[in-house]
C-alpha positions as a Python dict, from the first residue, in 0.01 Angstrom:
ca = {
    (1, 'X'): (0, 0, 0),
    (2, 'X'): (42, 341, 222),
    (3, 'X'): (-217, 222, 458),
    (4, 'X'): (-120, -133, 551),
    (5, 'X'): (262, -8, 571),
    (6, 'X'): (127, 243, 832),
    (7, 'X'): (-125, -1, 1006),
    (8, 'X'): (229, -230, 1028),
    (9, 'X'): (386, 54, 1176),
    (10, 'X'): (117, 102, 1438),
    (11, 'X'): (100, -256, 1554),
    (12, 'X'): (469, -310, 1587),
    (13, 'X'): (556, 24, 1788),
    (14, 'X'): (197, 111, 1948),
    (15, 'X'): (32, -208, 1985),
    (16, 'X'): (261, -475, 2076),
    (17, 'X'): (479, -242, 2348),
    (18, 'X'): (122, -70, 2470),
    (19, 'X'): (17, -429, 2605),
    (20, 'X'): (329, -559, 2715),
    (21, 'X'): (348, -263, 2969),
    (22, 'X'): (-42, -289, 3024),
    (23, 'X'): (2, -645, 3122),
    (24, 'X'): (268, -582, 3367),
    (25, 'X'): (46, -293, 3545),
    (26, 'X'): (-239, -480, 3545),
    (27, 'X'): (-112, -637, 3904),
    (28, 'X'): (-352, -471, 4203),
    (29, 'X'): (-41, -226, 4322),
    (30, 'X'): (-56, -75, 4013),
    (31, 'X'): (-397, -12, 3956),
    (32, 'X'): (-458, 393, 3949),
    (33, 'X'): (-137, 376, 3665),
    (34, 'X'): (-302, 83, 3492),
    (35, 'X'): (-635, 267, 3463),
    (36, 'X'): (-423, 600, 3324),
    (37, 'X'): (-222, 442, 3055),
    (38, 'X'): (-508, 246, 2994),
    (39, 'X'): (-679, 589, 2874),
    (40, 'X'): (-395, 690, 2716),
    (41, 'X'): (-369, 384, 2508),
    (42, 'X'): (-671, 419, 2420),
    (43, 'X'): (-655, 808, 2296),
    (44, 'X'): (-325, 719, 2111),
    (45, 'X'): (-506, 396, 1969),
    (46, 'X'): (-771, 627, 1791),
    (47, 'X'): (-560, 901, 1696),
    (48, 'X'): (-302, 659, 1492),
    (49, 'X'): (-608, 467, 1344),
    (50, 'X'): (-730, 811, 1254),
    (51, 'X'): (-391, 886, 1080),
    (52, 'X'): (-339, 525, 895),
    (53, 'X'): (-671, 527, 762),
    (54, 'X'): (-616, 840, 582),
    (55, 'X'): (-541, 851, 197),
    (56, 'X'): (-250, 939, 26),
    (57, 'X'): (-138, 954, -336),
    (58, 'X'): (-54, 701, -577),
    (59, 'X'): (311, 561, -628),
    (60, 'X'): (464, 313, -858),
    (61, 'X'): (751, 175, -1023),
    (62, 'X'): (763, 495, -1252),
    (63, 'X'): (833, 826, -1075),
    (64, 'X'): (785, 1085, -1342),
    (65, 'X'): (601, 920, -1657),
    (66, 'X'): (636, 1182, -1958),
    (67, 'X'): (346, 1158, -2227),
    (68, 'X'): (476, 1115, -2577),
    (69, 'X'): (202, 1160, -2869),
    (70, 'X'): (353, 978, -3148),
    (71, 'X'): (220, 748, -3429),
    (72, 'X'): (-8, 953, -3615),
    (73, 'X'): (55, 1114, -3913),
    (74, 'X'): (-8, 1432, -3796),
    (75, 'X'): (257, 1380, -3532),
    (76, 'X'): (585, 1441, -3481),
    (77, 'X'): (825, 1130, -3593),
    (78, 'X'): (1041, 1262, -3303),
    (79, 'X'): (1394, 1189, -3388),
    (80, 'X'): (1677, 1188, -3172),
    (81, 'X'): (1703, 1570, -3152),
    (82, 'X'): (1317, 1594, -3041),
    (83, 'X'): (1328, 1394, -2799),
    (84, 'X'): (1610, 1496, -2638),
    (85, 'X'): (1493, 1755, -2379),
    (86, 'X'): (1273, 1488, -2224),
    (87, 'X'): (1572, 1245, -2119),
    (88, 'X'): (1798, 1536, -1973),
    (89, 'X'): (1777, 1886, -1881),
    (90, 'X'): (2039, 2151, -1946),
    (91, 'X'): (2072, 2415, -1691),
    (92, 'X'): (2083, 2780, -1758),
    (93, 'X'): (2399, 2721, -1529),
    (94, 'X'): (2542, 2492, -1758),
    (95, 'X'): (2493, 2148, -1606),
    (96, 'X'): (2285, 1851, -1728),
    (97, 'X'): (2084, 1624, -1534),
    (98, 'X'): (1887, 1343, -1626),
    (99, 'X'): (1491, 1442, -1661),
    (100, 'X'): (1201, 1129, -1638),
    (101, 'X'): (1191, 793, -1578),
    (102, 'X'): (889, 678, -1748),
    (103, 'X'): (741, 728, -2088),
    (104, 'X'): (415, 679, -2206),
    (105, 'X'): (399, 645, -2582),
    (106, 'X'): (41, 724, -2715),
    (107, 'X'): (-231, 763, -2947),
    (108, 'X'): (-592, 866, -3043),
    (109, 'X'): (-617, 836, -3408),
    (110, 'X'): (-417, 763, -3725),
    (111, 'X'): (-404, 1112, -3862),
    (112, 'X'): (-602, 970, -4198),
    (113, 'X'): (-953, 979, -4059),
    (114, 'X'): (-940, 637, -3872),
    (115, 'X'): (-962, 634, -3487),
    (116, 'X'): (-806, 405, -3243),
    (117, 'X'): (-1033, 482, -2984),
    (118, 'X'): (-1469, 634, -2937),
    (119, 'X'): (-1482, 1012, -3053),
    (120, 'X'): (-1161, 1113, -3204),
    (121, 'X'): (-1226, 1050, -3546),
    (122, 'X'): (-1543, 915, -3795),
    (123, 'X'): (-1413, 588, -3923),
    (124, 'X'): (-1303, 313, -3700),
    (125, 'X'): (-978, 131, -3728),
    (126, 'X'): (-928, -202, -3867),
    (127, 'X'): (-638, -457, -3763),
    (128, 'X'): (-439, -330, -4024),
    (129, 'X'): (-456, 14, -3936),
    (130, 'X'): (-316, -118, -3542),
    (131, 'X'): (-16, -297, -3756),
    (132, 'X'): (28, 45, -3936),
    (133, 'X'): (57, 212, -3596),
    (134, 'X'): (301, -68, -3445),
    (135, 'X'): (550, 19, -3715),
    (136, 'X'): (520, 395, -3701),
    (137, 'X'): (597, 299, -3292),
    (138, 'X'): (912, 74, -3376),
    (139, 'X'): (1054, 310, -3678),
    (140, 'X'): (1383, 293, -3702),
    (141, 'X'): (1583, 632, -3568),
    (142, 'X'): (1285, 752, -3440),
    (143, 'X'): (1017, 714, -3120),
    (144, 'X'): (1140, 396, -2924),
    (145, 'X'): (1485, 391, -3099),
    (146, 'X'): (1559, 732, -3117),
    (147, 'X'): (1520, 722, -2717),
    (148, 'X'): (1713, 422, -2665),
    (149, 'X'): (2006, 638, -2853),
    (150, 'X'): (1957, 927, -2695),
    (151, 'X'): (2005, 703, -2359),
    (152, 'X'): (2315, 556, -2465),
    (153, 'X'): (2458, 891, -2578),
    (154, 'X'): (2369, 1016, -2234),
    (155, 'X'): (2512, 790, -2055),
    (156, 'X'): (2835, 838, -2178),
    (157, 'X'): (2824, 1206, -2159),
    (158, 'X'): (2690, 1193, -1769),
    (159, 'X'): (2735, 839, -1646),
    (160, 'X'): (2463, 611, -1512),
    (161, 'X'): (2133, 734, -1429),
    (162, 'X'): (2064, 547, -1123),
    (163, 'X'): (1772, 426, -1252),
    (164, 'X'): (1660, 195, -1563),
    (165, 'X'): (1395, 415, -1831),
    (166, 'X'): (1065, 267, -1814),
    (167, 'X'): (810, 220, -2130),
    (168, 'X'): (447, 216, -2121),
    (169, 'X'): (254, 168, -2428),
    (170, 'X'): (-92, 220, -2534),
    (171, 'X'): (-357, -46, -2574),
    (172, 'X'): (-609, 28, -2881),
    (173, 'X'): (-963, 5, -2770),
    (174, 'X'): (-1178, -240, -2981),
    (175, 'X'): (-1495, 8, -3067),
    (176, 'X'): (-1887, -180, -2958),
    (177, 'X'): (-2066, -250, -3256),
    (178, 'X'): (-1762, -283, -3516),
    (179, 'X'): (-1748, -604, -3741),
    (180, 'X'): (-1488, -482, -4005),
    (181, 'X'): (-1186, -490, -3784),
    (182, 'X'): (-1063, -850, -3921),
    (183, 'X'): (-962, -1182, -3780),
    (184, 'X'): (-716, -1341, -3546),
    (185, 'X'): (-620, -1653, -3628),
    (186, 'X'): (-830, -1686, -3883),
    (187, 'X'): (-1130, -1625, -3714),
    (188, 'X'): (-1325, -1271, -3749),
    (189, 'X'): (-1404, -1106, -3460),
    (190, 'X'): (-1750, -898, -3401),
    (191, 'X'): (-1720, -668, -3147),
    (192, 'X'): (-2055, -681, -3054),
    (193, 'X'): (-1938, -982, -2871),
    (194, 'X'): (-1733, -924, -2542),
    (195, 'X'): (-1557, -1180, -2590),
    (196, 'X'): (-1418, -1107, -2997),
    (197, 'X'): (-1323, -745, -2812),
    (198, 'X'): (-1095, -874, -2530),
    (199, 'X'): (-927, -1087, -2821),
    (200, 'X'): (-820, -849, -3035),
    (201, 'X'): (-699, -657, -2756),
    (202, 'X'): (-473, -980, -2616),
    (203, 'X'): (-345, -1044, -2957),
    (204, 'X'): (-257, -634, -2966),
    (205, 'X'): (-67, -650, -2653),
    (206, 'X'): (93, -964, -2754),
    (207, 'X'): (206, -803, -3084),
    (208, 'X'): (372, -505, -2854),
    (209, 'X'): (597, -719, -2650),
    (210, 'X'): (693, -961, -2918),
    (211, 'X'): (786, -652, -3146),
    (212, 'X'): (930, -460, -2787),
    (213, 'X'): (1144, -838, -2731),
    (214, 'X'): (1276, -855, -3116),
    (215, 'X'): (1398, -492, -3085),
    (216, 'X'): (1646, -564, -2867),
    (217, 'X'): (1645, -232, -2719),
    (218, 'X'): (1989, -149, -2456),
    (219, 'X'): (1821, 129, -2198),
    (220, 'X'): (1433, 67, -2185),
    (221, 'X'): (1192, -208, -2042),
    (222, 'X'): (848, -255, -2143),
    (223, 'X'): (698, -172, -1779),
    (224, 'X'): (278, -170, -1889),
    (225, 'X'): (10, -69, -2058),
    (226, 'X'): (-194, 245, -2101),
    (227, 'X'): (-558, 218, -2164),
    (228, 'X'): (-631, 551, -2359),
    (229, 'X'): (-1051, 571, -2315),
    (230, 'X'): (-1011, 859, -2018),
    (231, 'X'): (-1343, 706, -1854),
    (232, 'X'): (-1494, 380, -1849),
    (233, 'X'): (-1847, 462, -2087),
    (234, 'X'): (-1765, 235, -2338),
    (235, 'X'): (-1538, -21, -2146),
    (236, 'X'): (-1744, -106, -1789),
    (237, 'X'): (-1750, -453, -1873),
    (238, 'X'): (-1473, -502, -2098),
    (239, 'X'): (-1174, -374, -1827),
    (240, 'X'): (-1239, -630, -1556),
    (241, 'X'): (-1137, -902, -1827),
    (242, 'X'): (-831, -738, -1977),
    (243, 'X'): (-660, -644, -1665),
    (244, 'X'): (-599, -991, -1567),
    (245, 'X'): (-429, -1084, -1899),
    (246, 'X'): (-223, -730, -1880),
    (247, 'X'): (-100, -904, -1547),
    (248, 'X'): (-20, -1246, -1670),
    (249, 'X'): (171, -1126, -1941),
    (250, 'X'): (380, -905, -1632),
    (251, 'X'): (283, -565, -1735),
    (252, 'X'): (86, -296, -1526),
    (253, 'X'): (-183, -121, -1632),
    (254, 'X'): (-168, 237, -1634),
    (255, 'X'): (-514, 505, -1688),
    (256, 'X'): (-537, 869, -1650),
    (257, 'X'): (-896, 953, -1668),
    (258, 'X'): (-981, 1325, -1727),
    (259, 'X'): (-1125, 1569, -1422),
    (260, 'X'): (-1376, 1376, -1254),
    (261, 'X'): (-1428, 1117, -1521),
    (262, 'X'): (-1701, 829, -1495),
    (263, 'X'): (-1539, 588, -1278),
    (264, 'X'): (-1281, 783, -1212),
    (265, 'X'): (-1285, 644, -821),
    (266, 'X'): (-1327, 295, -920),
    (267, 'X'): (-976, 287, -1046),
    (268, 'X'): (-878, -41, -858),
    (269, 'X'): (-1150, -179, -927),
    (270, 'X'): (-1144, -211, -1293),
    (271, 'X'): (-805, -341, -1247),
    (272, 'X'): (-576, -41, -1291),
    (273, 'X'): (-254, -84, -1095),
    (274, 'X'): (-203, 311, -1096),
    (275, 'X'): (-456, 584, -1223),
    (276, 'X'): (-341, 966, -1256),
    (277, 'X'): (-622, 1229, -1176),
    (278, 'X'): (-602, 1524, -1433),
    (279, 'X'): (-710, 1894, -1303),
    (280, 'X'): (-753, 2005, -1657),
    (281, 'X'): (-723, 2318, -1543),
    (282, 'X'): (-431, 2487, -1755),
    (283, 'X'): (-615, 2472, -2077),
    (284, 'X'): (-889, 2721, -1999),
    (285, 'X'): (-814, 3032, -1909),
    (286, 'X'): (-1188, 3097, -1708),
    (287, 'X'): (-1141, 2769, -1492),
    (288, 'X'): (-1004, 2927, -1154),
    (289, 'X'): (-688, 2784, -1005),
    (290, 'X'): (-962, 2677, -689),
    (291, 'X'): (-960, 2347, -980),
    (292, 'X'): (-612, 2242, -928),
    (293, 'X'): (-710, 2213, -551),
    (294, 'X'): (-1031, 2054, -627),
    (295, 'X'): (-845, 1796, -839),
    (296, 'X'): (-576, 1727, -565),
    (297, 'X'): (-820, 1676, -313),
    (298, 'X'): (-1068, 1436, -530),
    (299, 'X'): (-728, 1261, -604),
    (300, 'X'): (-634, 1208, -234),
    (301, 'X'): (-996, 1125, -160),
    (302, 'X'): (-985, 842, -431),
    (303, 'X'): (-613, 739, -362),
    (304, 'X'): (-469, 806, -696),
    (305, 'X'): (-176, 992, -826),
    (306, 'X'): (-160, 1335, -1021),
    (307, 'X'): (-106, 1476, -1368),
    (308, 'X'): (64, 1817, -1473),
    (309, 'X'): (-22, 1956, -1737),
    (310, 'X'): (87, 2220, -1984),
    (311, 'X'): (96, 2266, -2338),
    (312, 'X'): (289, 2515, -2593),
    (313, 'X'): (91, 2819, -2467),
    (314, 'X'): (368, 2832, -2166),
    (315, 'X'): (628, 2975, -2404),
    (316, 'X'): (700, 3298, -2325),
    (317, 'X'): (634, 3380, -2687),
    (318, 'X'): (286, 3284, -2655),
    (319, 'X'): (5, 3543, -2718),
    (320, 'X'): (-166, 3368, -2477),
    (321, 'X'): (48, 3432, -2218),
    (322, 'X'): (-39, 3070, -2057),
    (323, 'X'): (293, 3037, -1839),
    (324, 'X'): (121, 3176, -1511),
    (325, 'X'): (-123, 2872, -1546),
    (326, 'X'): (151, 2636, -1587),
    (327, 'X'): (333, 2806, -1304),
    (328, 'X'): (-17, 2749, -1094),
    (329, 'X'): (52, 2418, -1117),
    (330, 'X'): (388, 2404, -979),
    (331, 'X'): (265, 2613, -705),
    (332, 'X'): (13, 2385, -611),
    (333, 'X'): (201, 2070, -617),
    (334, 'X'): (472, 2224, -379),
    (335, 'X'): (184, 2350, -133),
    (336, 'X'): (-31, 2059, -131),
    (337, 'X'): (270, 1833, -88),
    (338, 'X'): (232, 1643, -466),
    (339, 'X'): (606, 1635, -542),
    (340, 'X'): (661, 1481, -236),
    (341, 'X'): (421, 1214, -224),
    (342, 'X'): (270, 1117, -547),
    (343, 'X'): (407, 935, -840),
    (344, 'X'): (291, 1187, -1159),
    (345, 'X'): (252, 1186, -1548),
    (346, 'X'): (327, 1526, -1743),
    (347, 'X'): (90, 1606, -2004),
    (348, 'X'): (288, 1868, -2225),
    (349, 'X'): (95, 1931, -2527),
    (350, 'X'): (278, 1820, -2839),
    (351, 'X'): (658, 1856, -2711),
    (352, 'X'): (682, 2220, -2467),
    (353, 'X'): (1021, 2088, -2355),
    (354, 'X'): (1153, 2069, -2720),
    (355, 'X'): (982, 2415, -2762),
    (356, 'X'): (1150, 2518, -2466),
    (357, 'X'): (1490, 2454, -2611),
    (358, 'X'): (1405, 2587, -2921),
    (359, 'X'): (1257, 2918, -2859),
    (360, 'X'): (1534, 3032, -2595),
    (361, 'X'): (1443, 3369, -2413),
    (362, 'X'): (1511, 3458, -2024),
    (363, 'X'): (1186, 3410, -1953),
    (364, 'X'): (1170, 3040, -2061),
    (365, 'X'): (1502, 2933, -1936),
    (366, 'X'): (1372, 3027, -1594),
    (367, 'X'): (1049, 2836, -1602),
    (368, 'X'): (1202, 2511, -1760),
    (369, 'X'): (1472, 2517, -1534),
    (370, 'X'): (1249, 2558, -1244),
    (371, 'X'): (1024, 2258, -1344),
    (372, 'X'): (1368, 1977, -1392),
    (373, 'X'): (1446, 2088, -1084),
    (374, 'X'): (1137, 1977, -922),
    (375, 'X'): (1154, 1680, -1158),
    (376, 'X'): (1560, 1624, -1078),
    (377, 'X'): (1454, 1638, -666),
    (378, 'X'): (1227, 1359, -680),
    (379, 'X'): (1420, 1136, -710),
    (380, 'X'): (1524, 1176, -345),
    (381, 'X'): (1202, 1180, -222),
    (382, 'X'): (1008, 861, -396),
}
């Protein structure tokens, strides 16, 4: 889209006027001026074409997407007080403002031994486990309902945010080789069969959409579905089959591959509407800050968006003293123009922003304020 916009601008404001001028100057009396203008036009065309073909970060209708890990028995329930720090931020100067405009609810396993994606636990989840997850996601007073309630309360205090809060929900992965998942419309599915894997995903997508509509949220729009596999190793053939169905249902297809994951450069070909590149820098102190520039360069080369990463170790009370690694992301994203040009997904561990509020210190407040001001300021940039 960025490329097409640049080309359109080039044609409208450069090519067409220059062609008109060259036609006029092509008369015999204007030959020397004509040759000069022709050379100038060719040089300008080369420059603008190079500019137009340059890649940029991906953007979408969600500016700032917060990752909320919820569902498994090992997770928070995410009641209203838990999720409030992700809806608005109260600054040290006493002001308060809206934060994220998008929320991705995701889970890898049920916390009881069953996995929703390959490599996260010992036993593959069944249809009953997928249904259990849906019930967890839509529990009254928690998760999505808590988010909706907090937004309603904040509207009364702050007024309208100027945007609708969008939600992305996770599609479970039908793991190849599984034969005990269950049935759809009375037919037992065999995940050795690609068509049966697709049938399970389509059933699950329909179930999520129907349940979301039935809950009648006042402040939330279902925006899209997230593919939980962070590379394409187990779903290379499946993804191009799933994407058309996601789009048929009016949803966007979202992906967040890990650093240089297999297939990340093919995200459009696989059918995703947006993909966020993970730097995977924050988590290991031995990874140098140069990793951030490498990840940004890769995202630019592939036309991807970026993920911002931090977790509870950024707290001032943390013995690991990881706050400087979170600051490194902020510095690199500012220096490279990521905050000005890219849609962003935010991994904050289990619940870092809530932990900032519940662990008050001058250092925590300063870091949380800096982080929040960037998110607030992005509303006027993207």
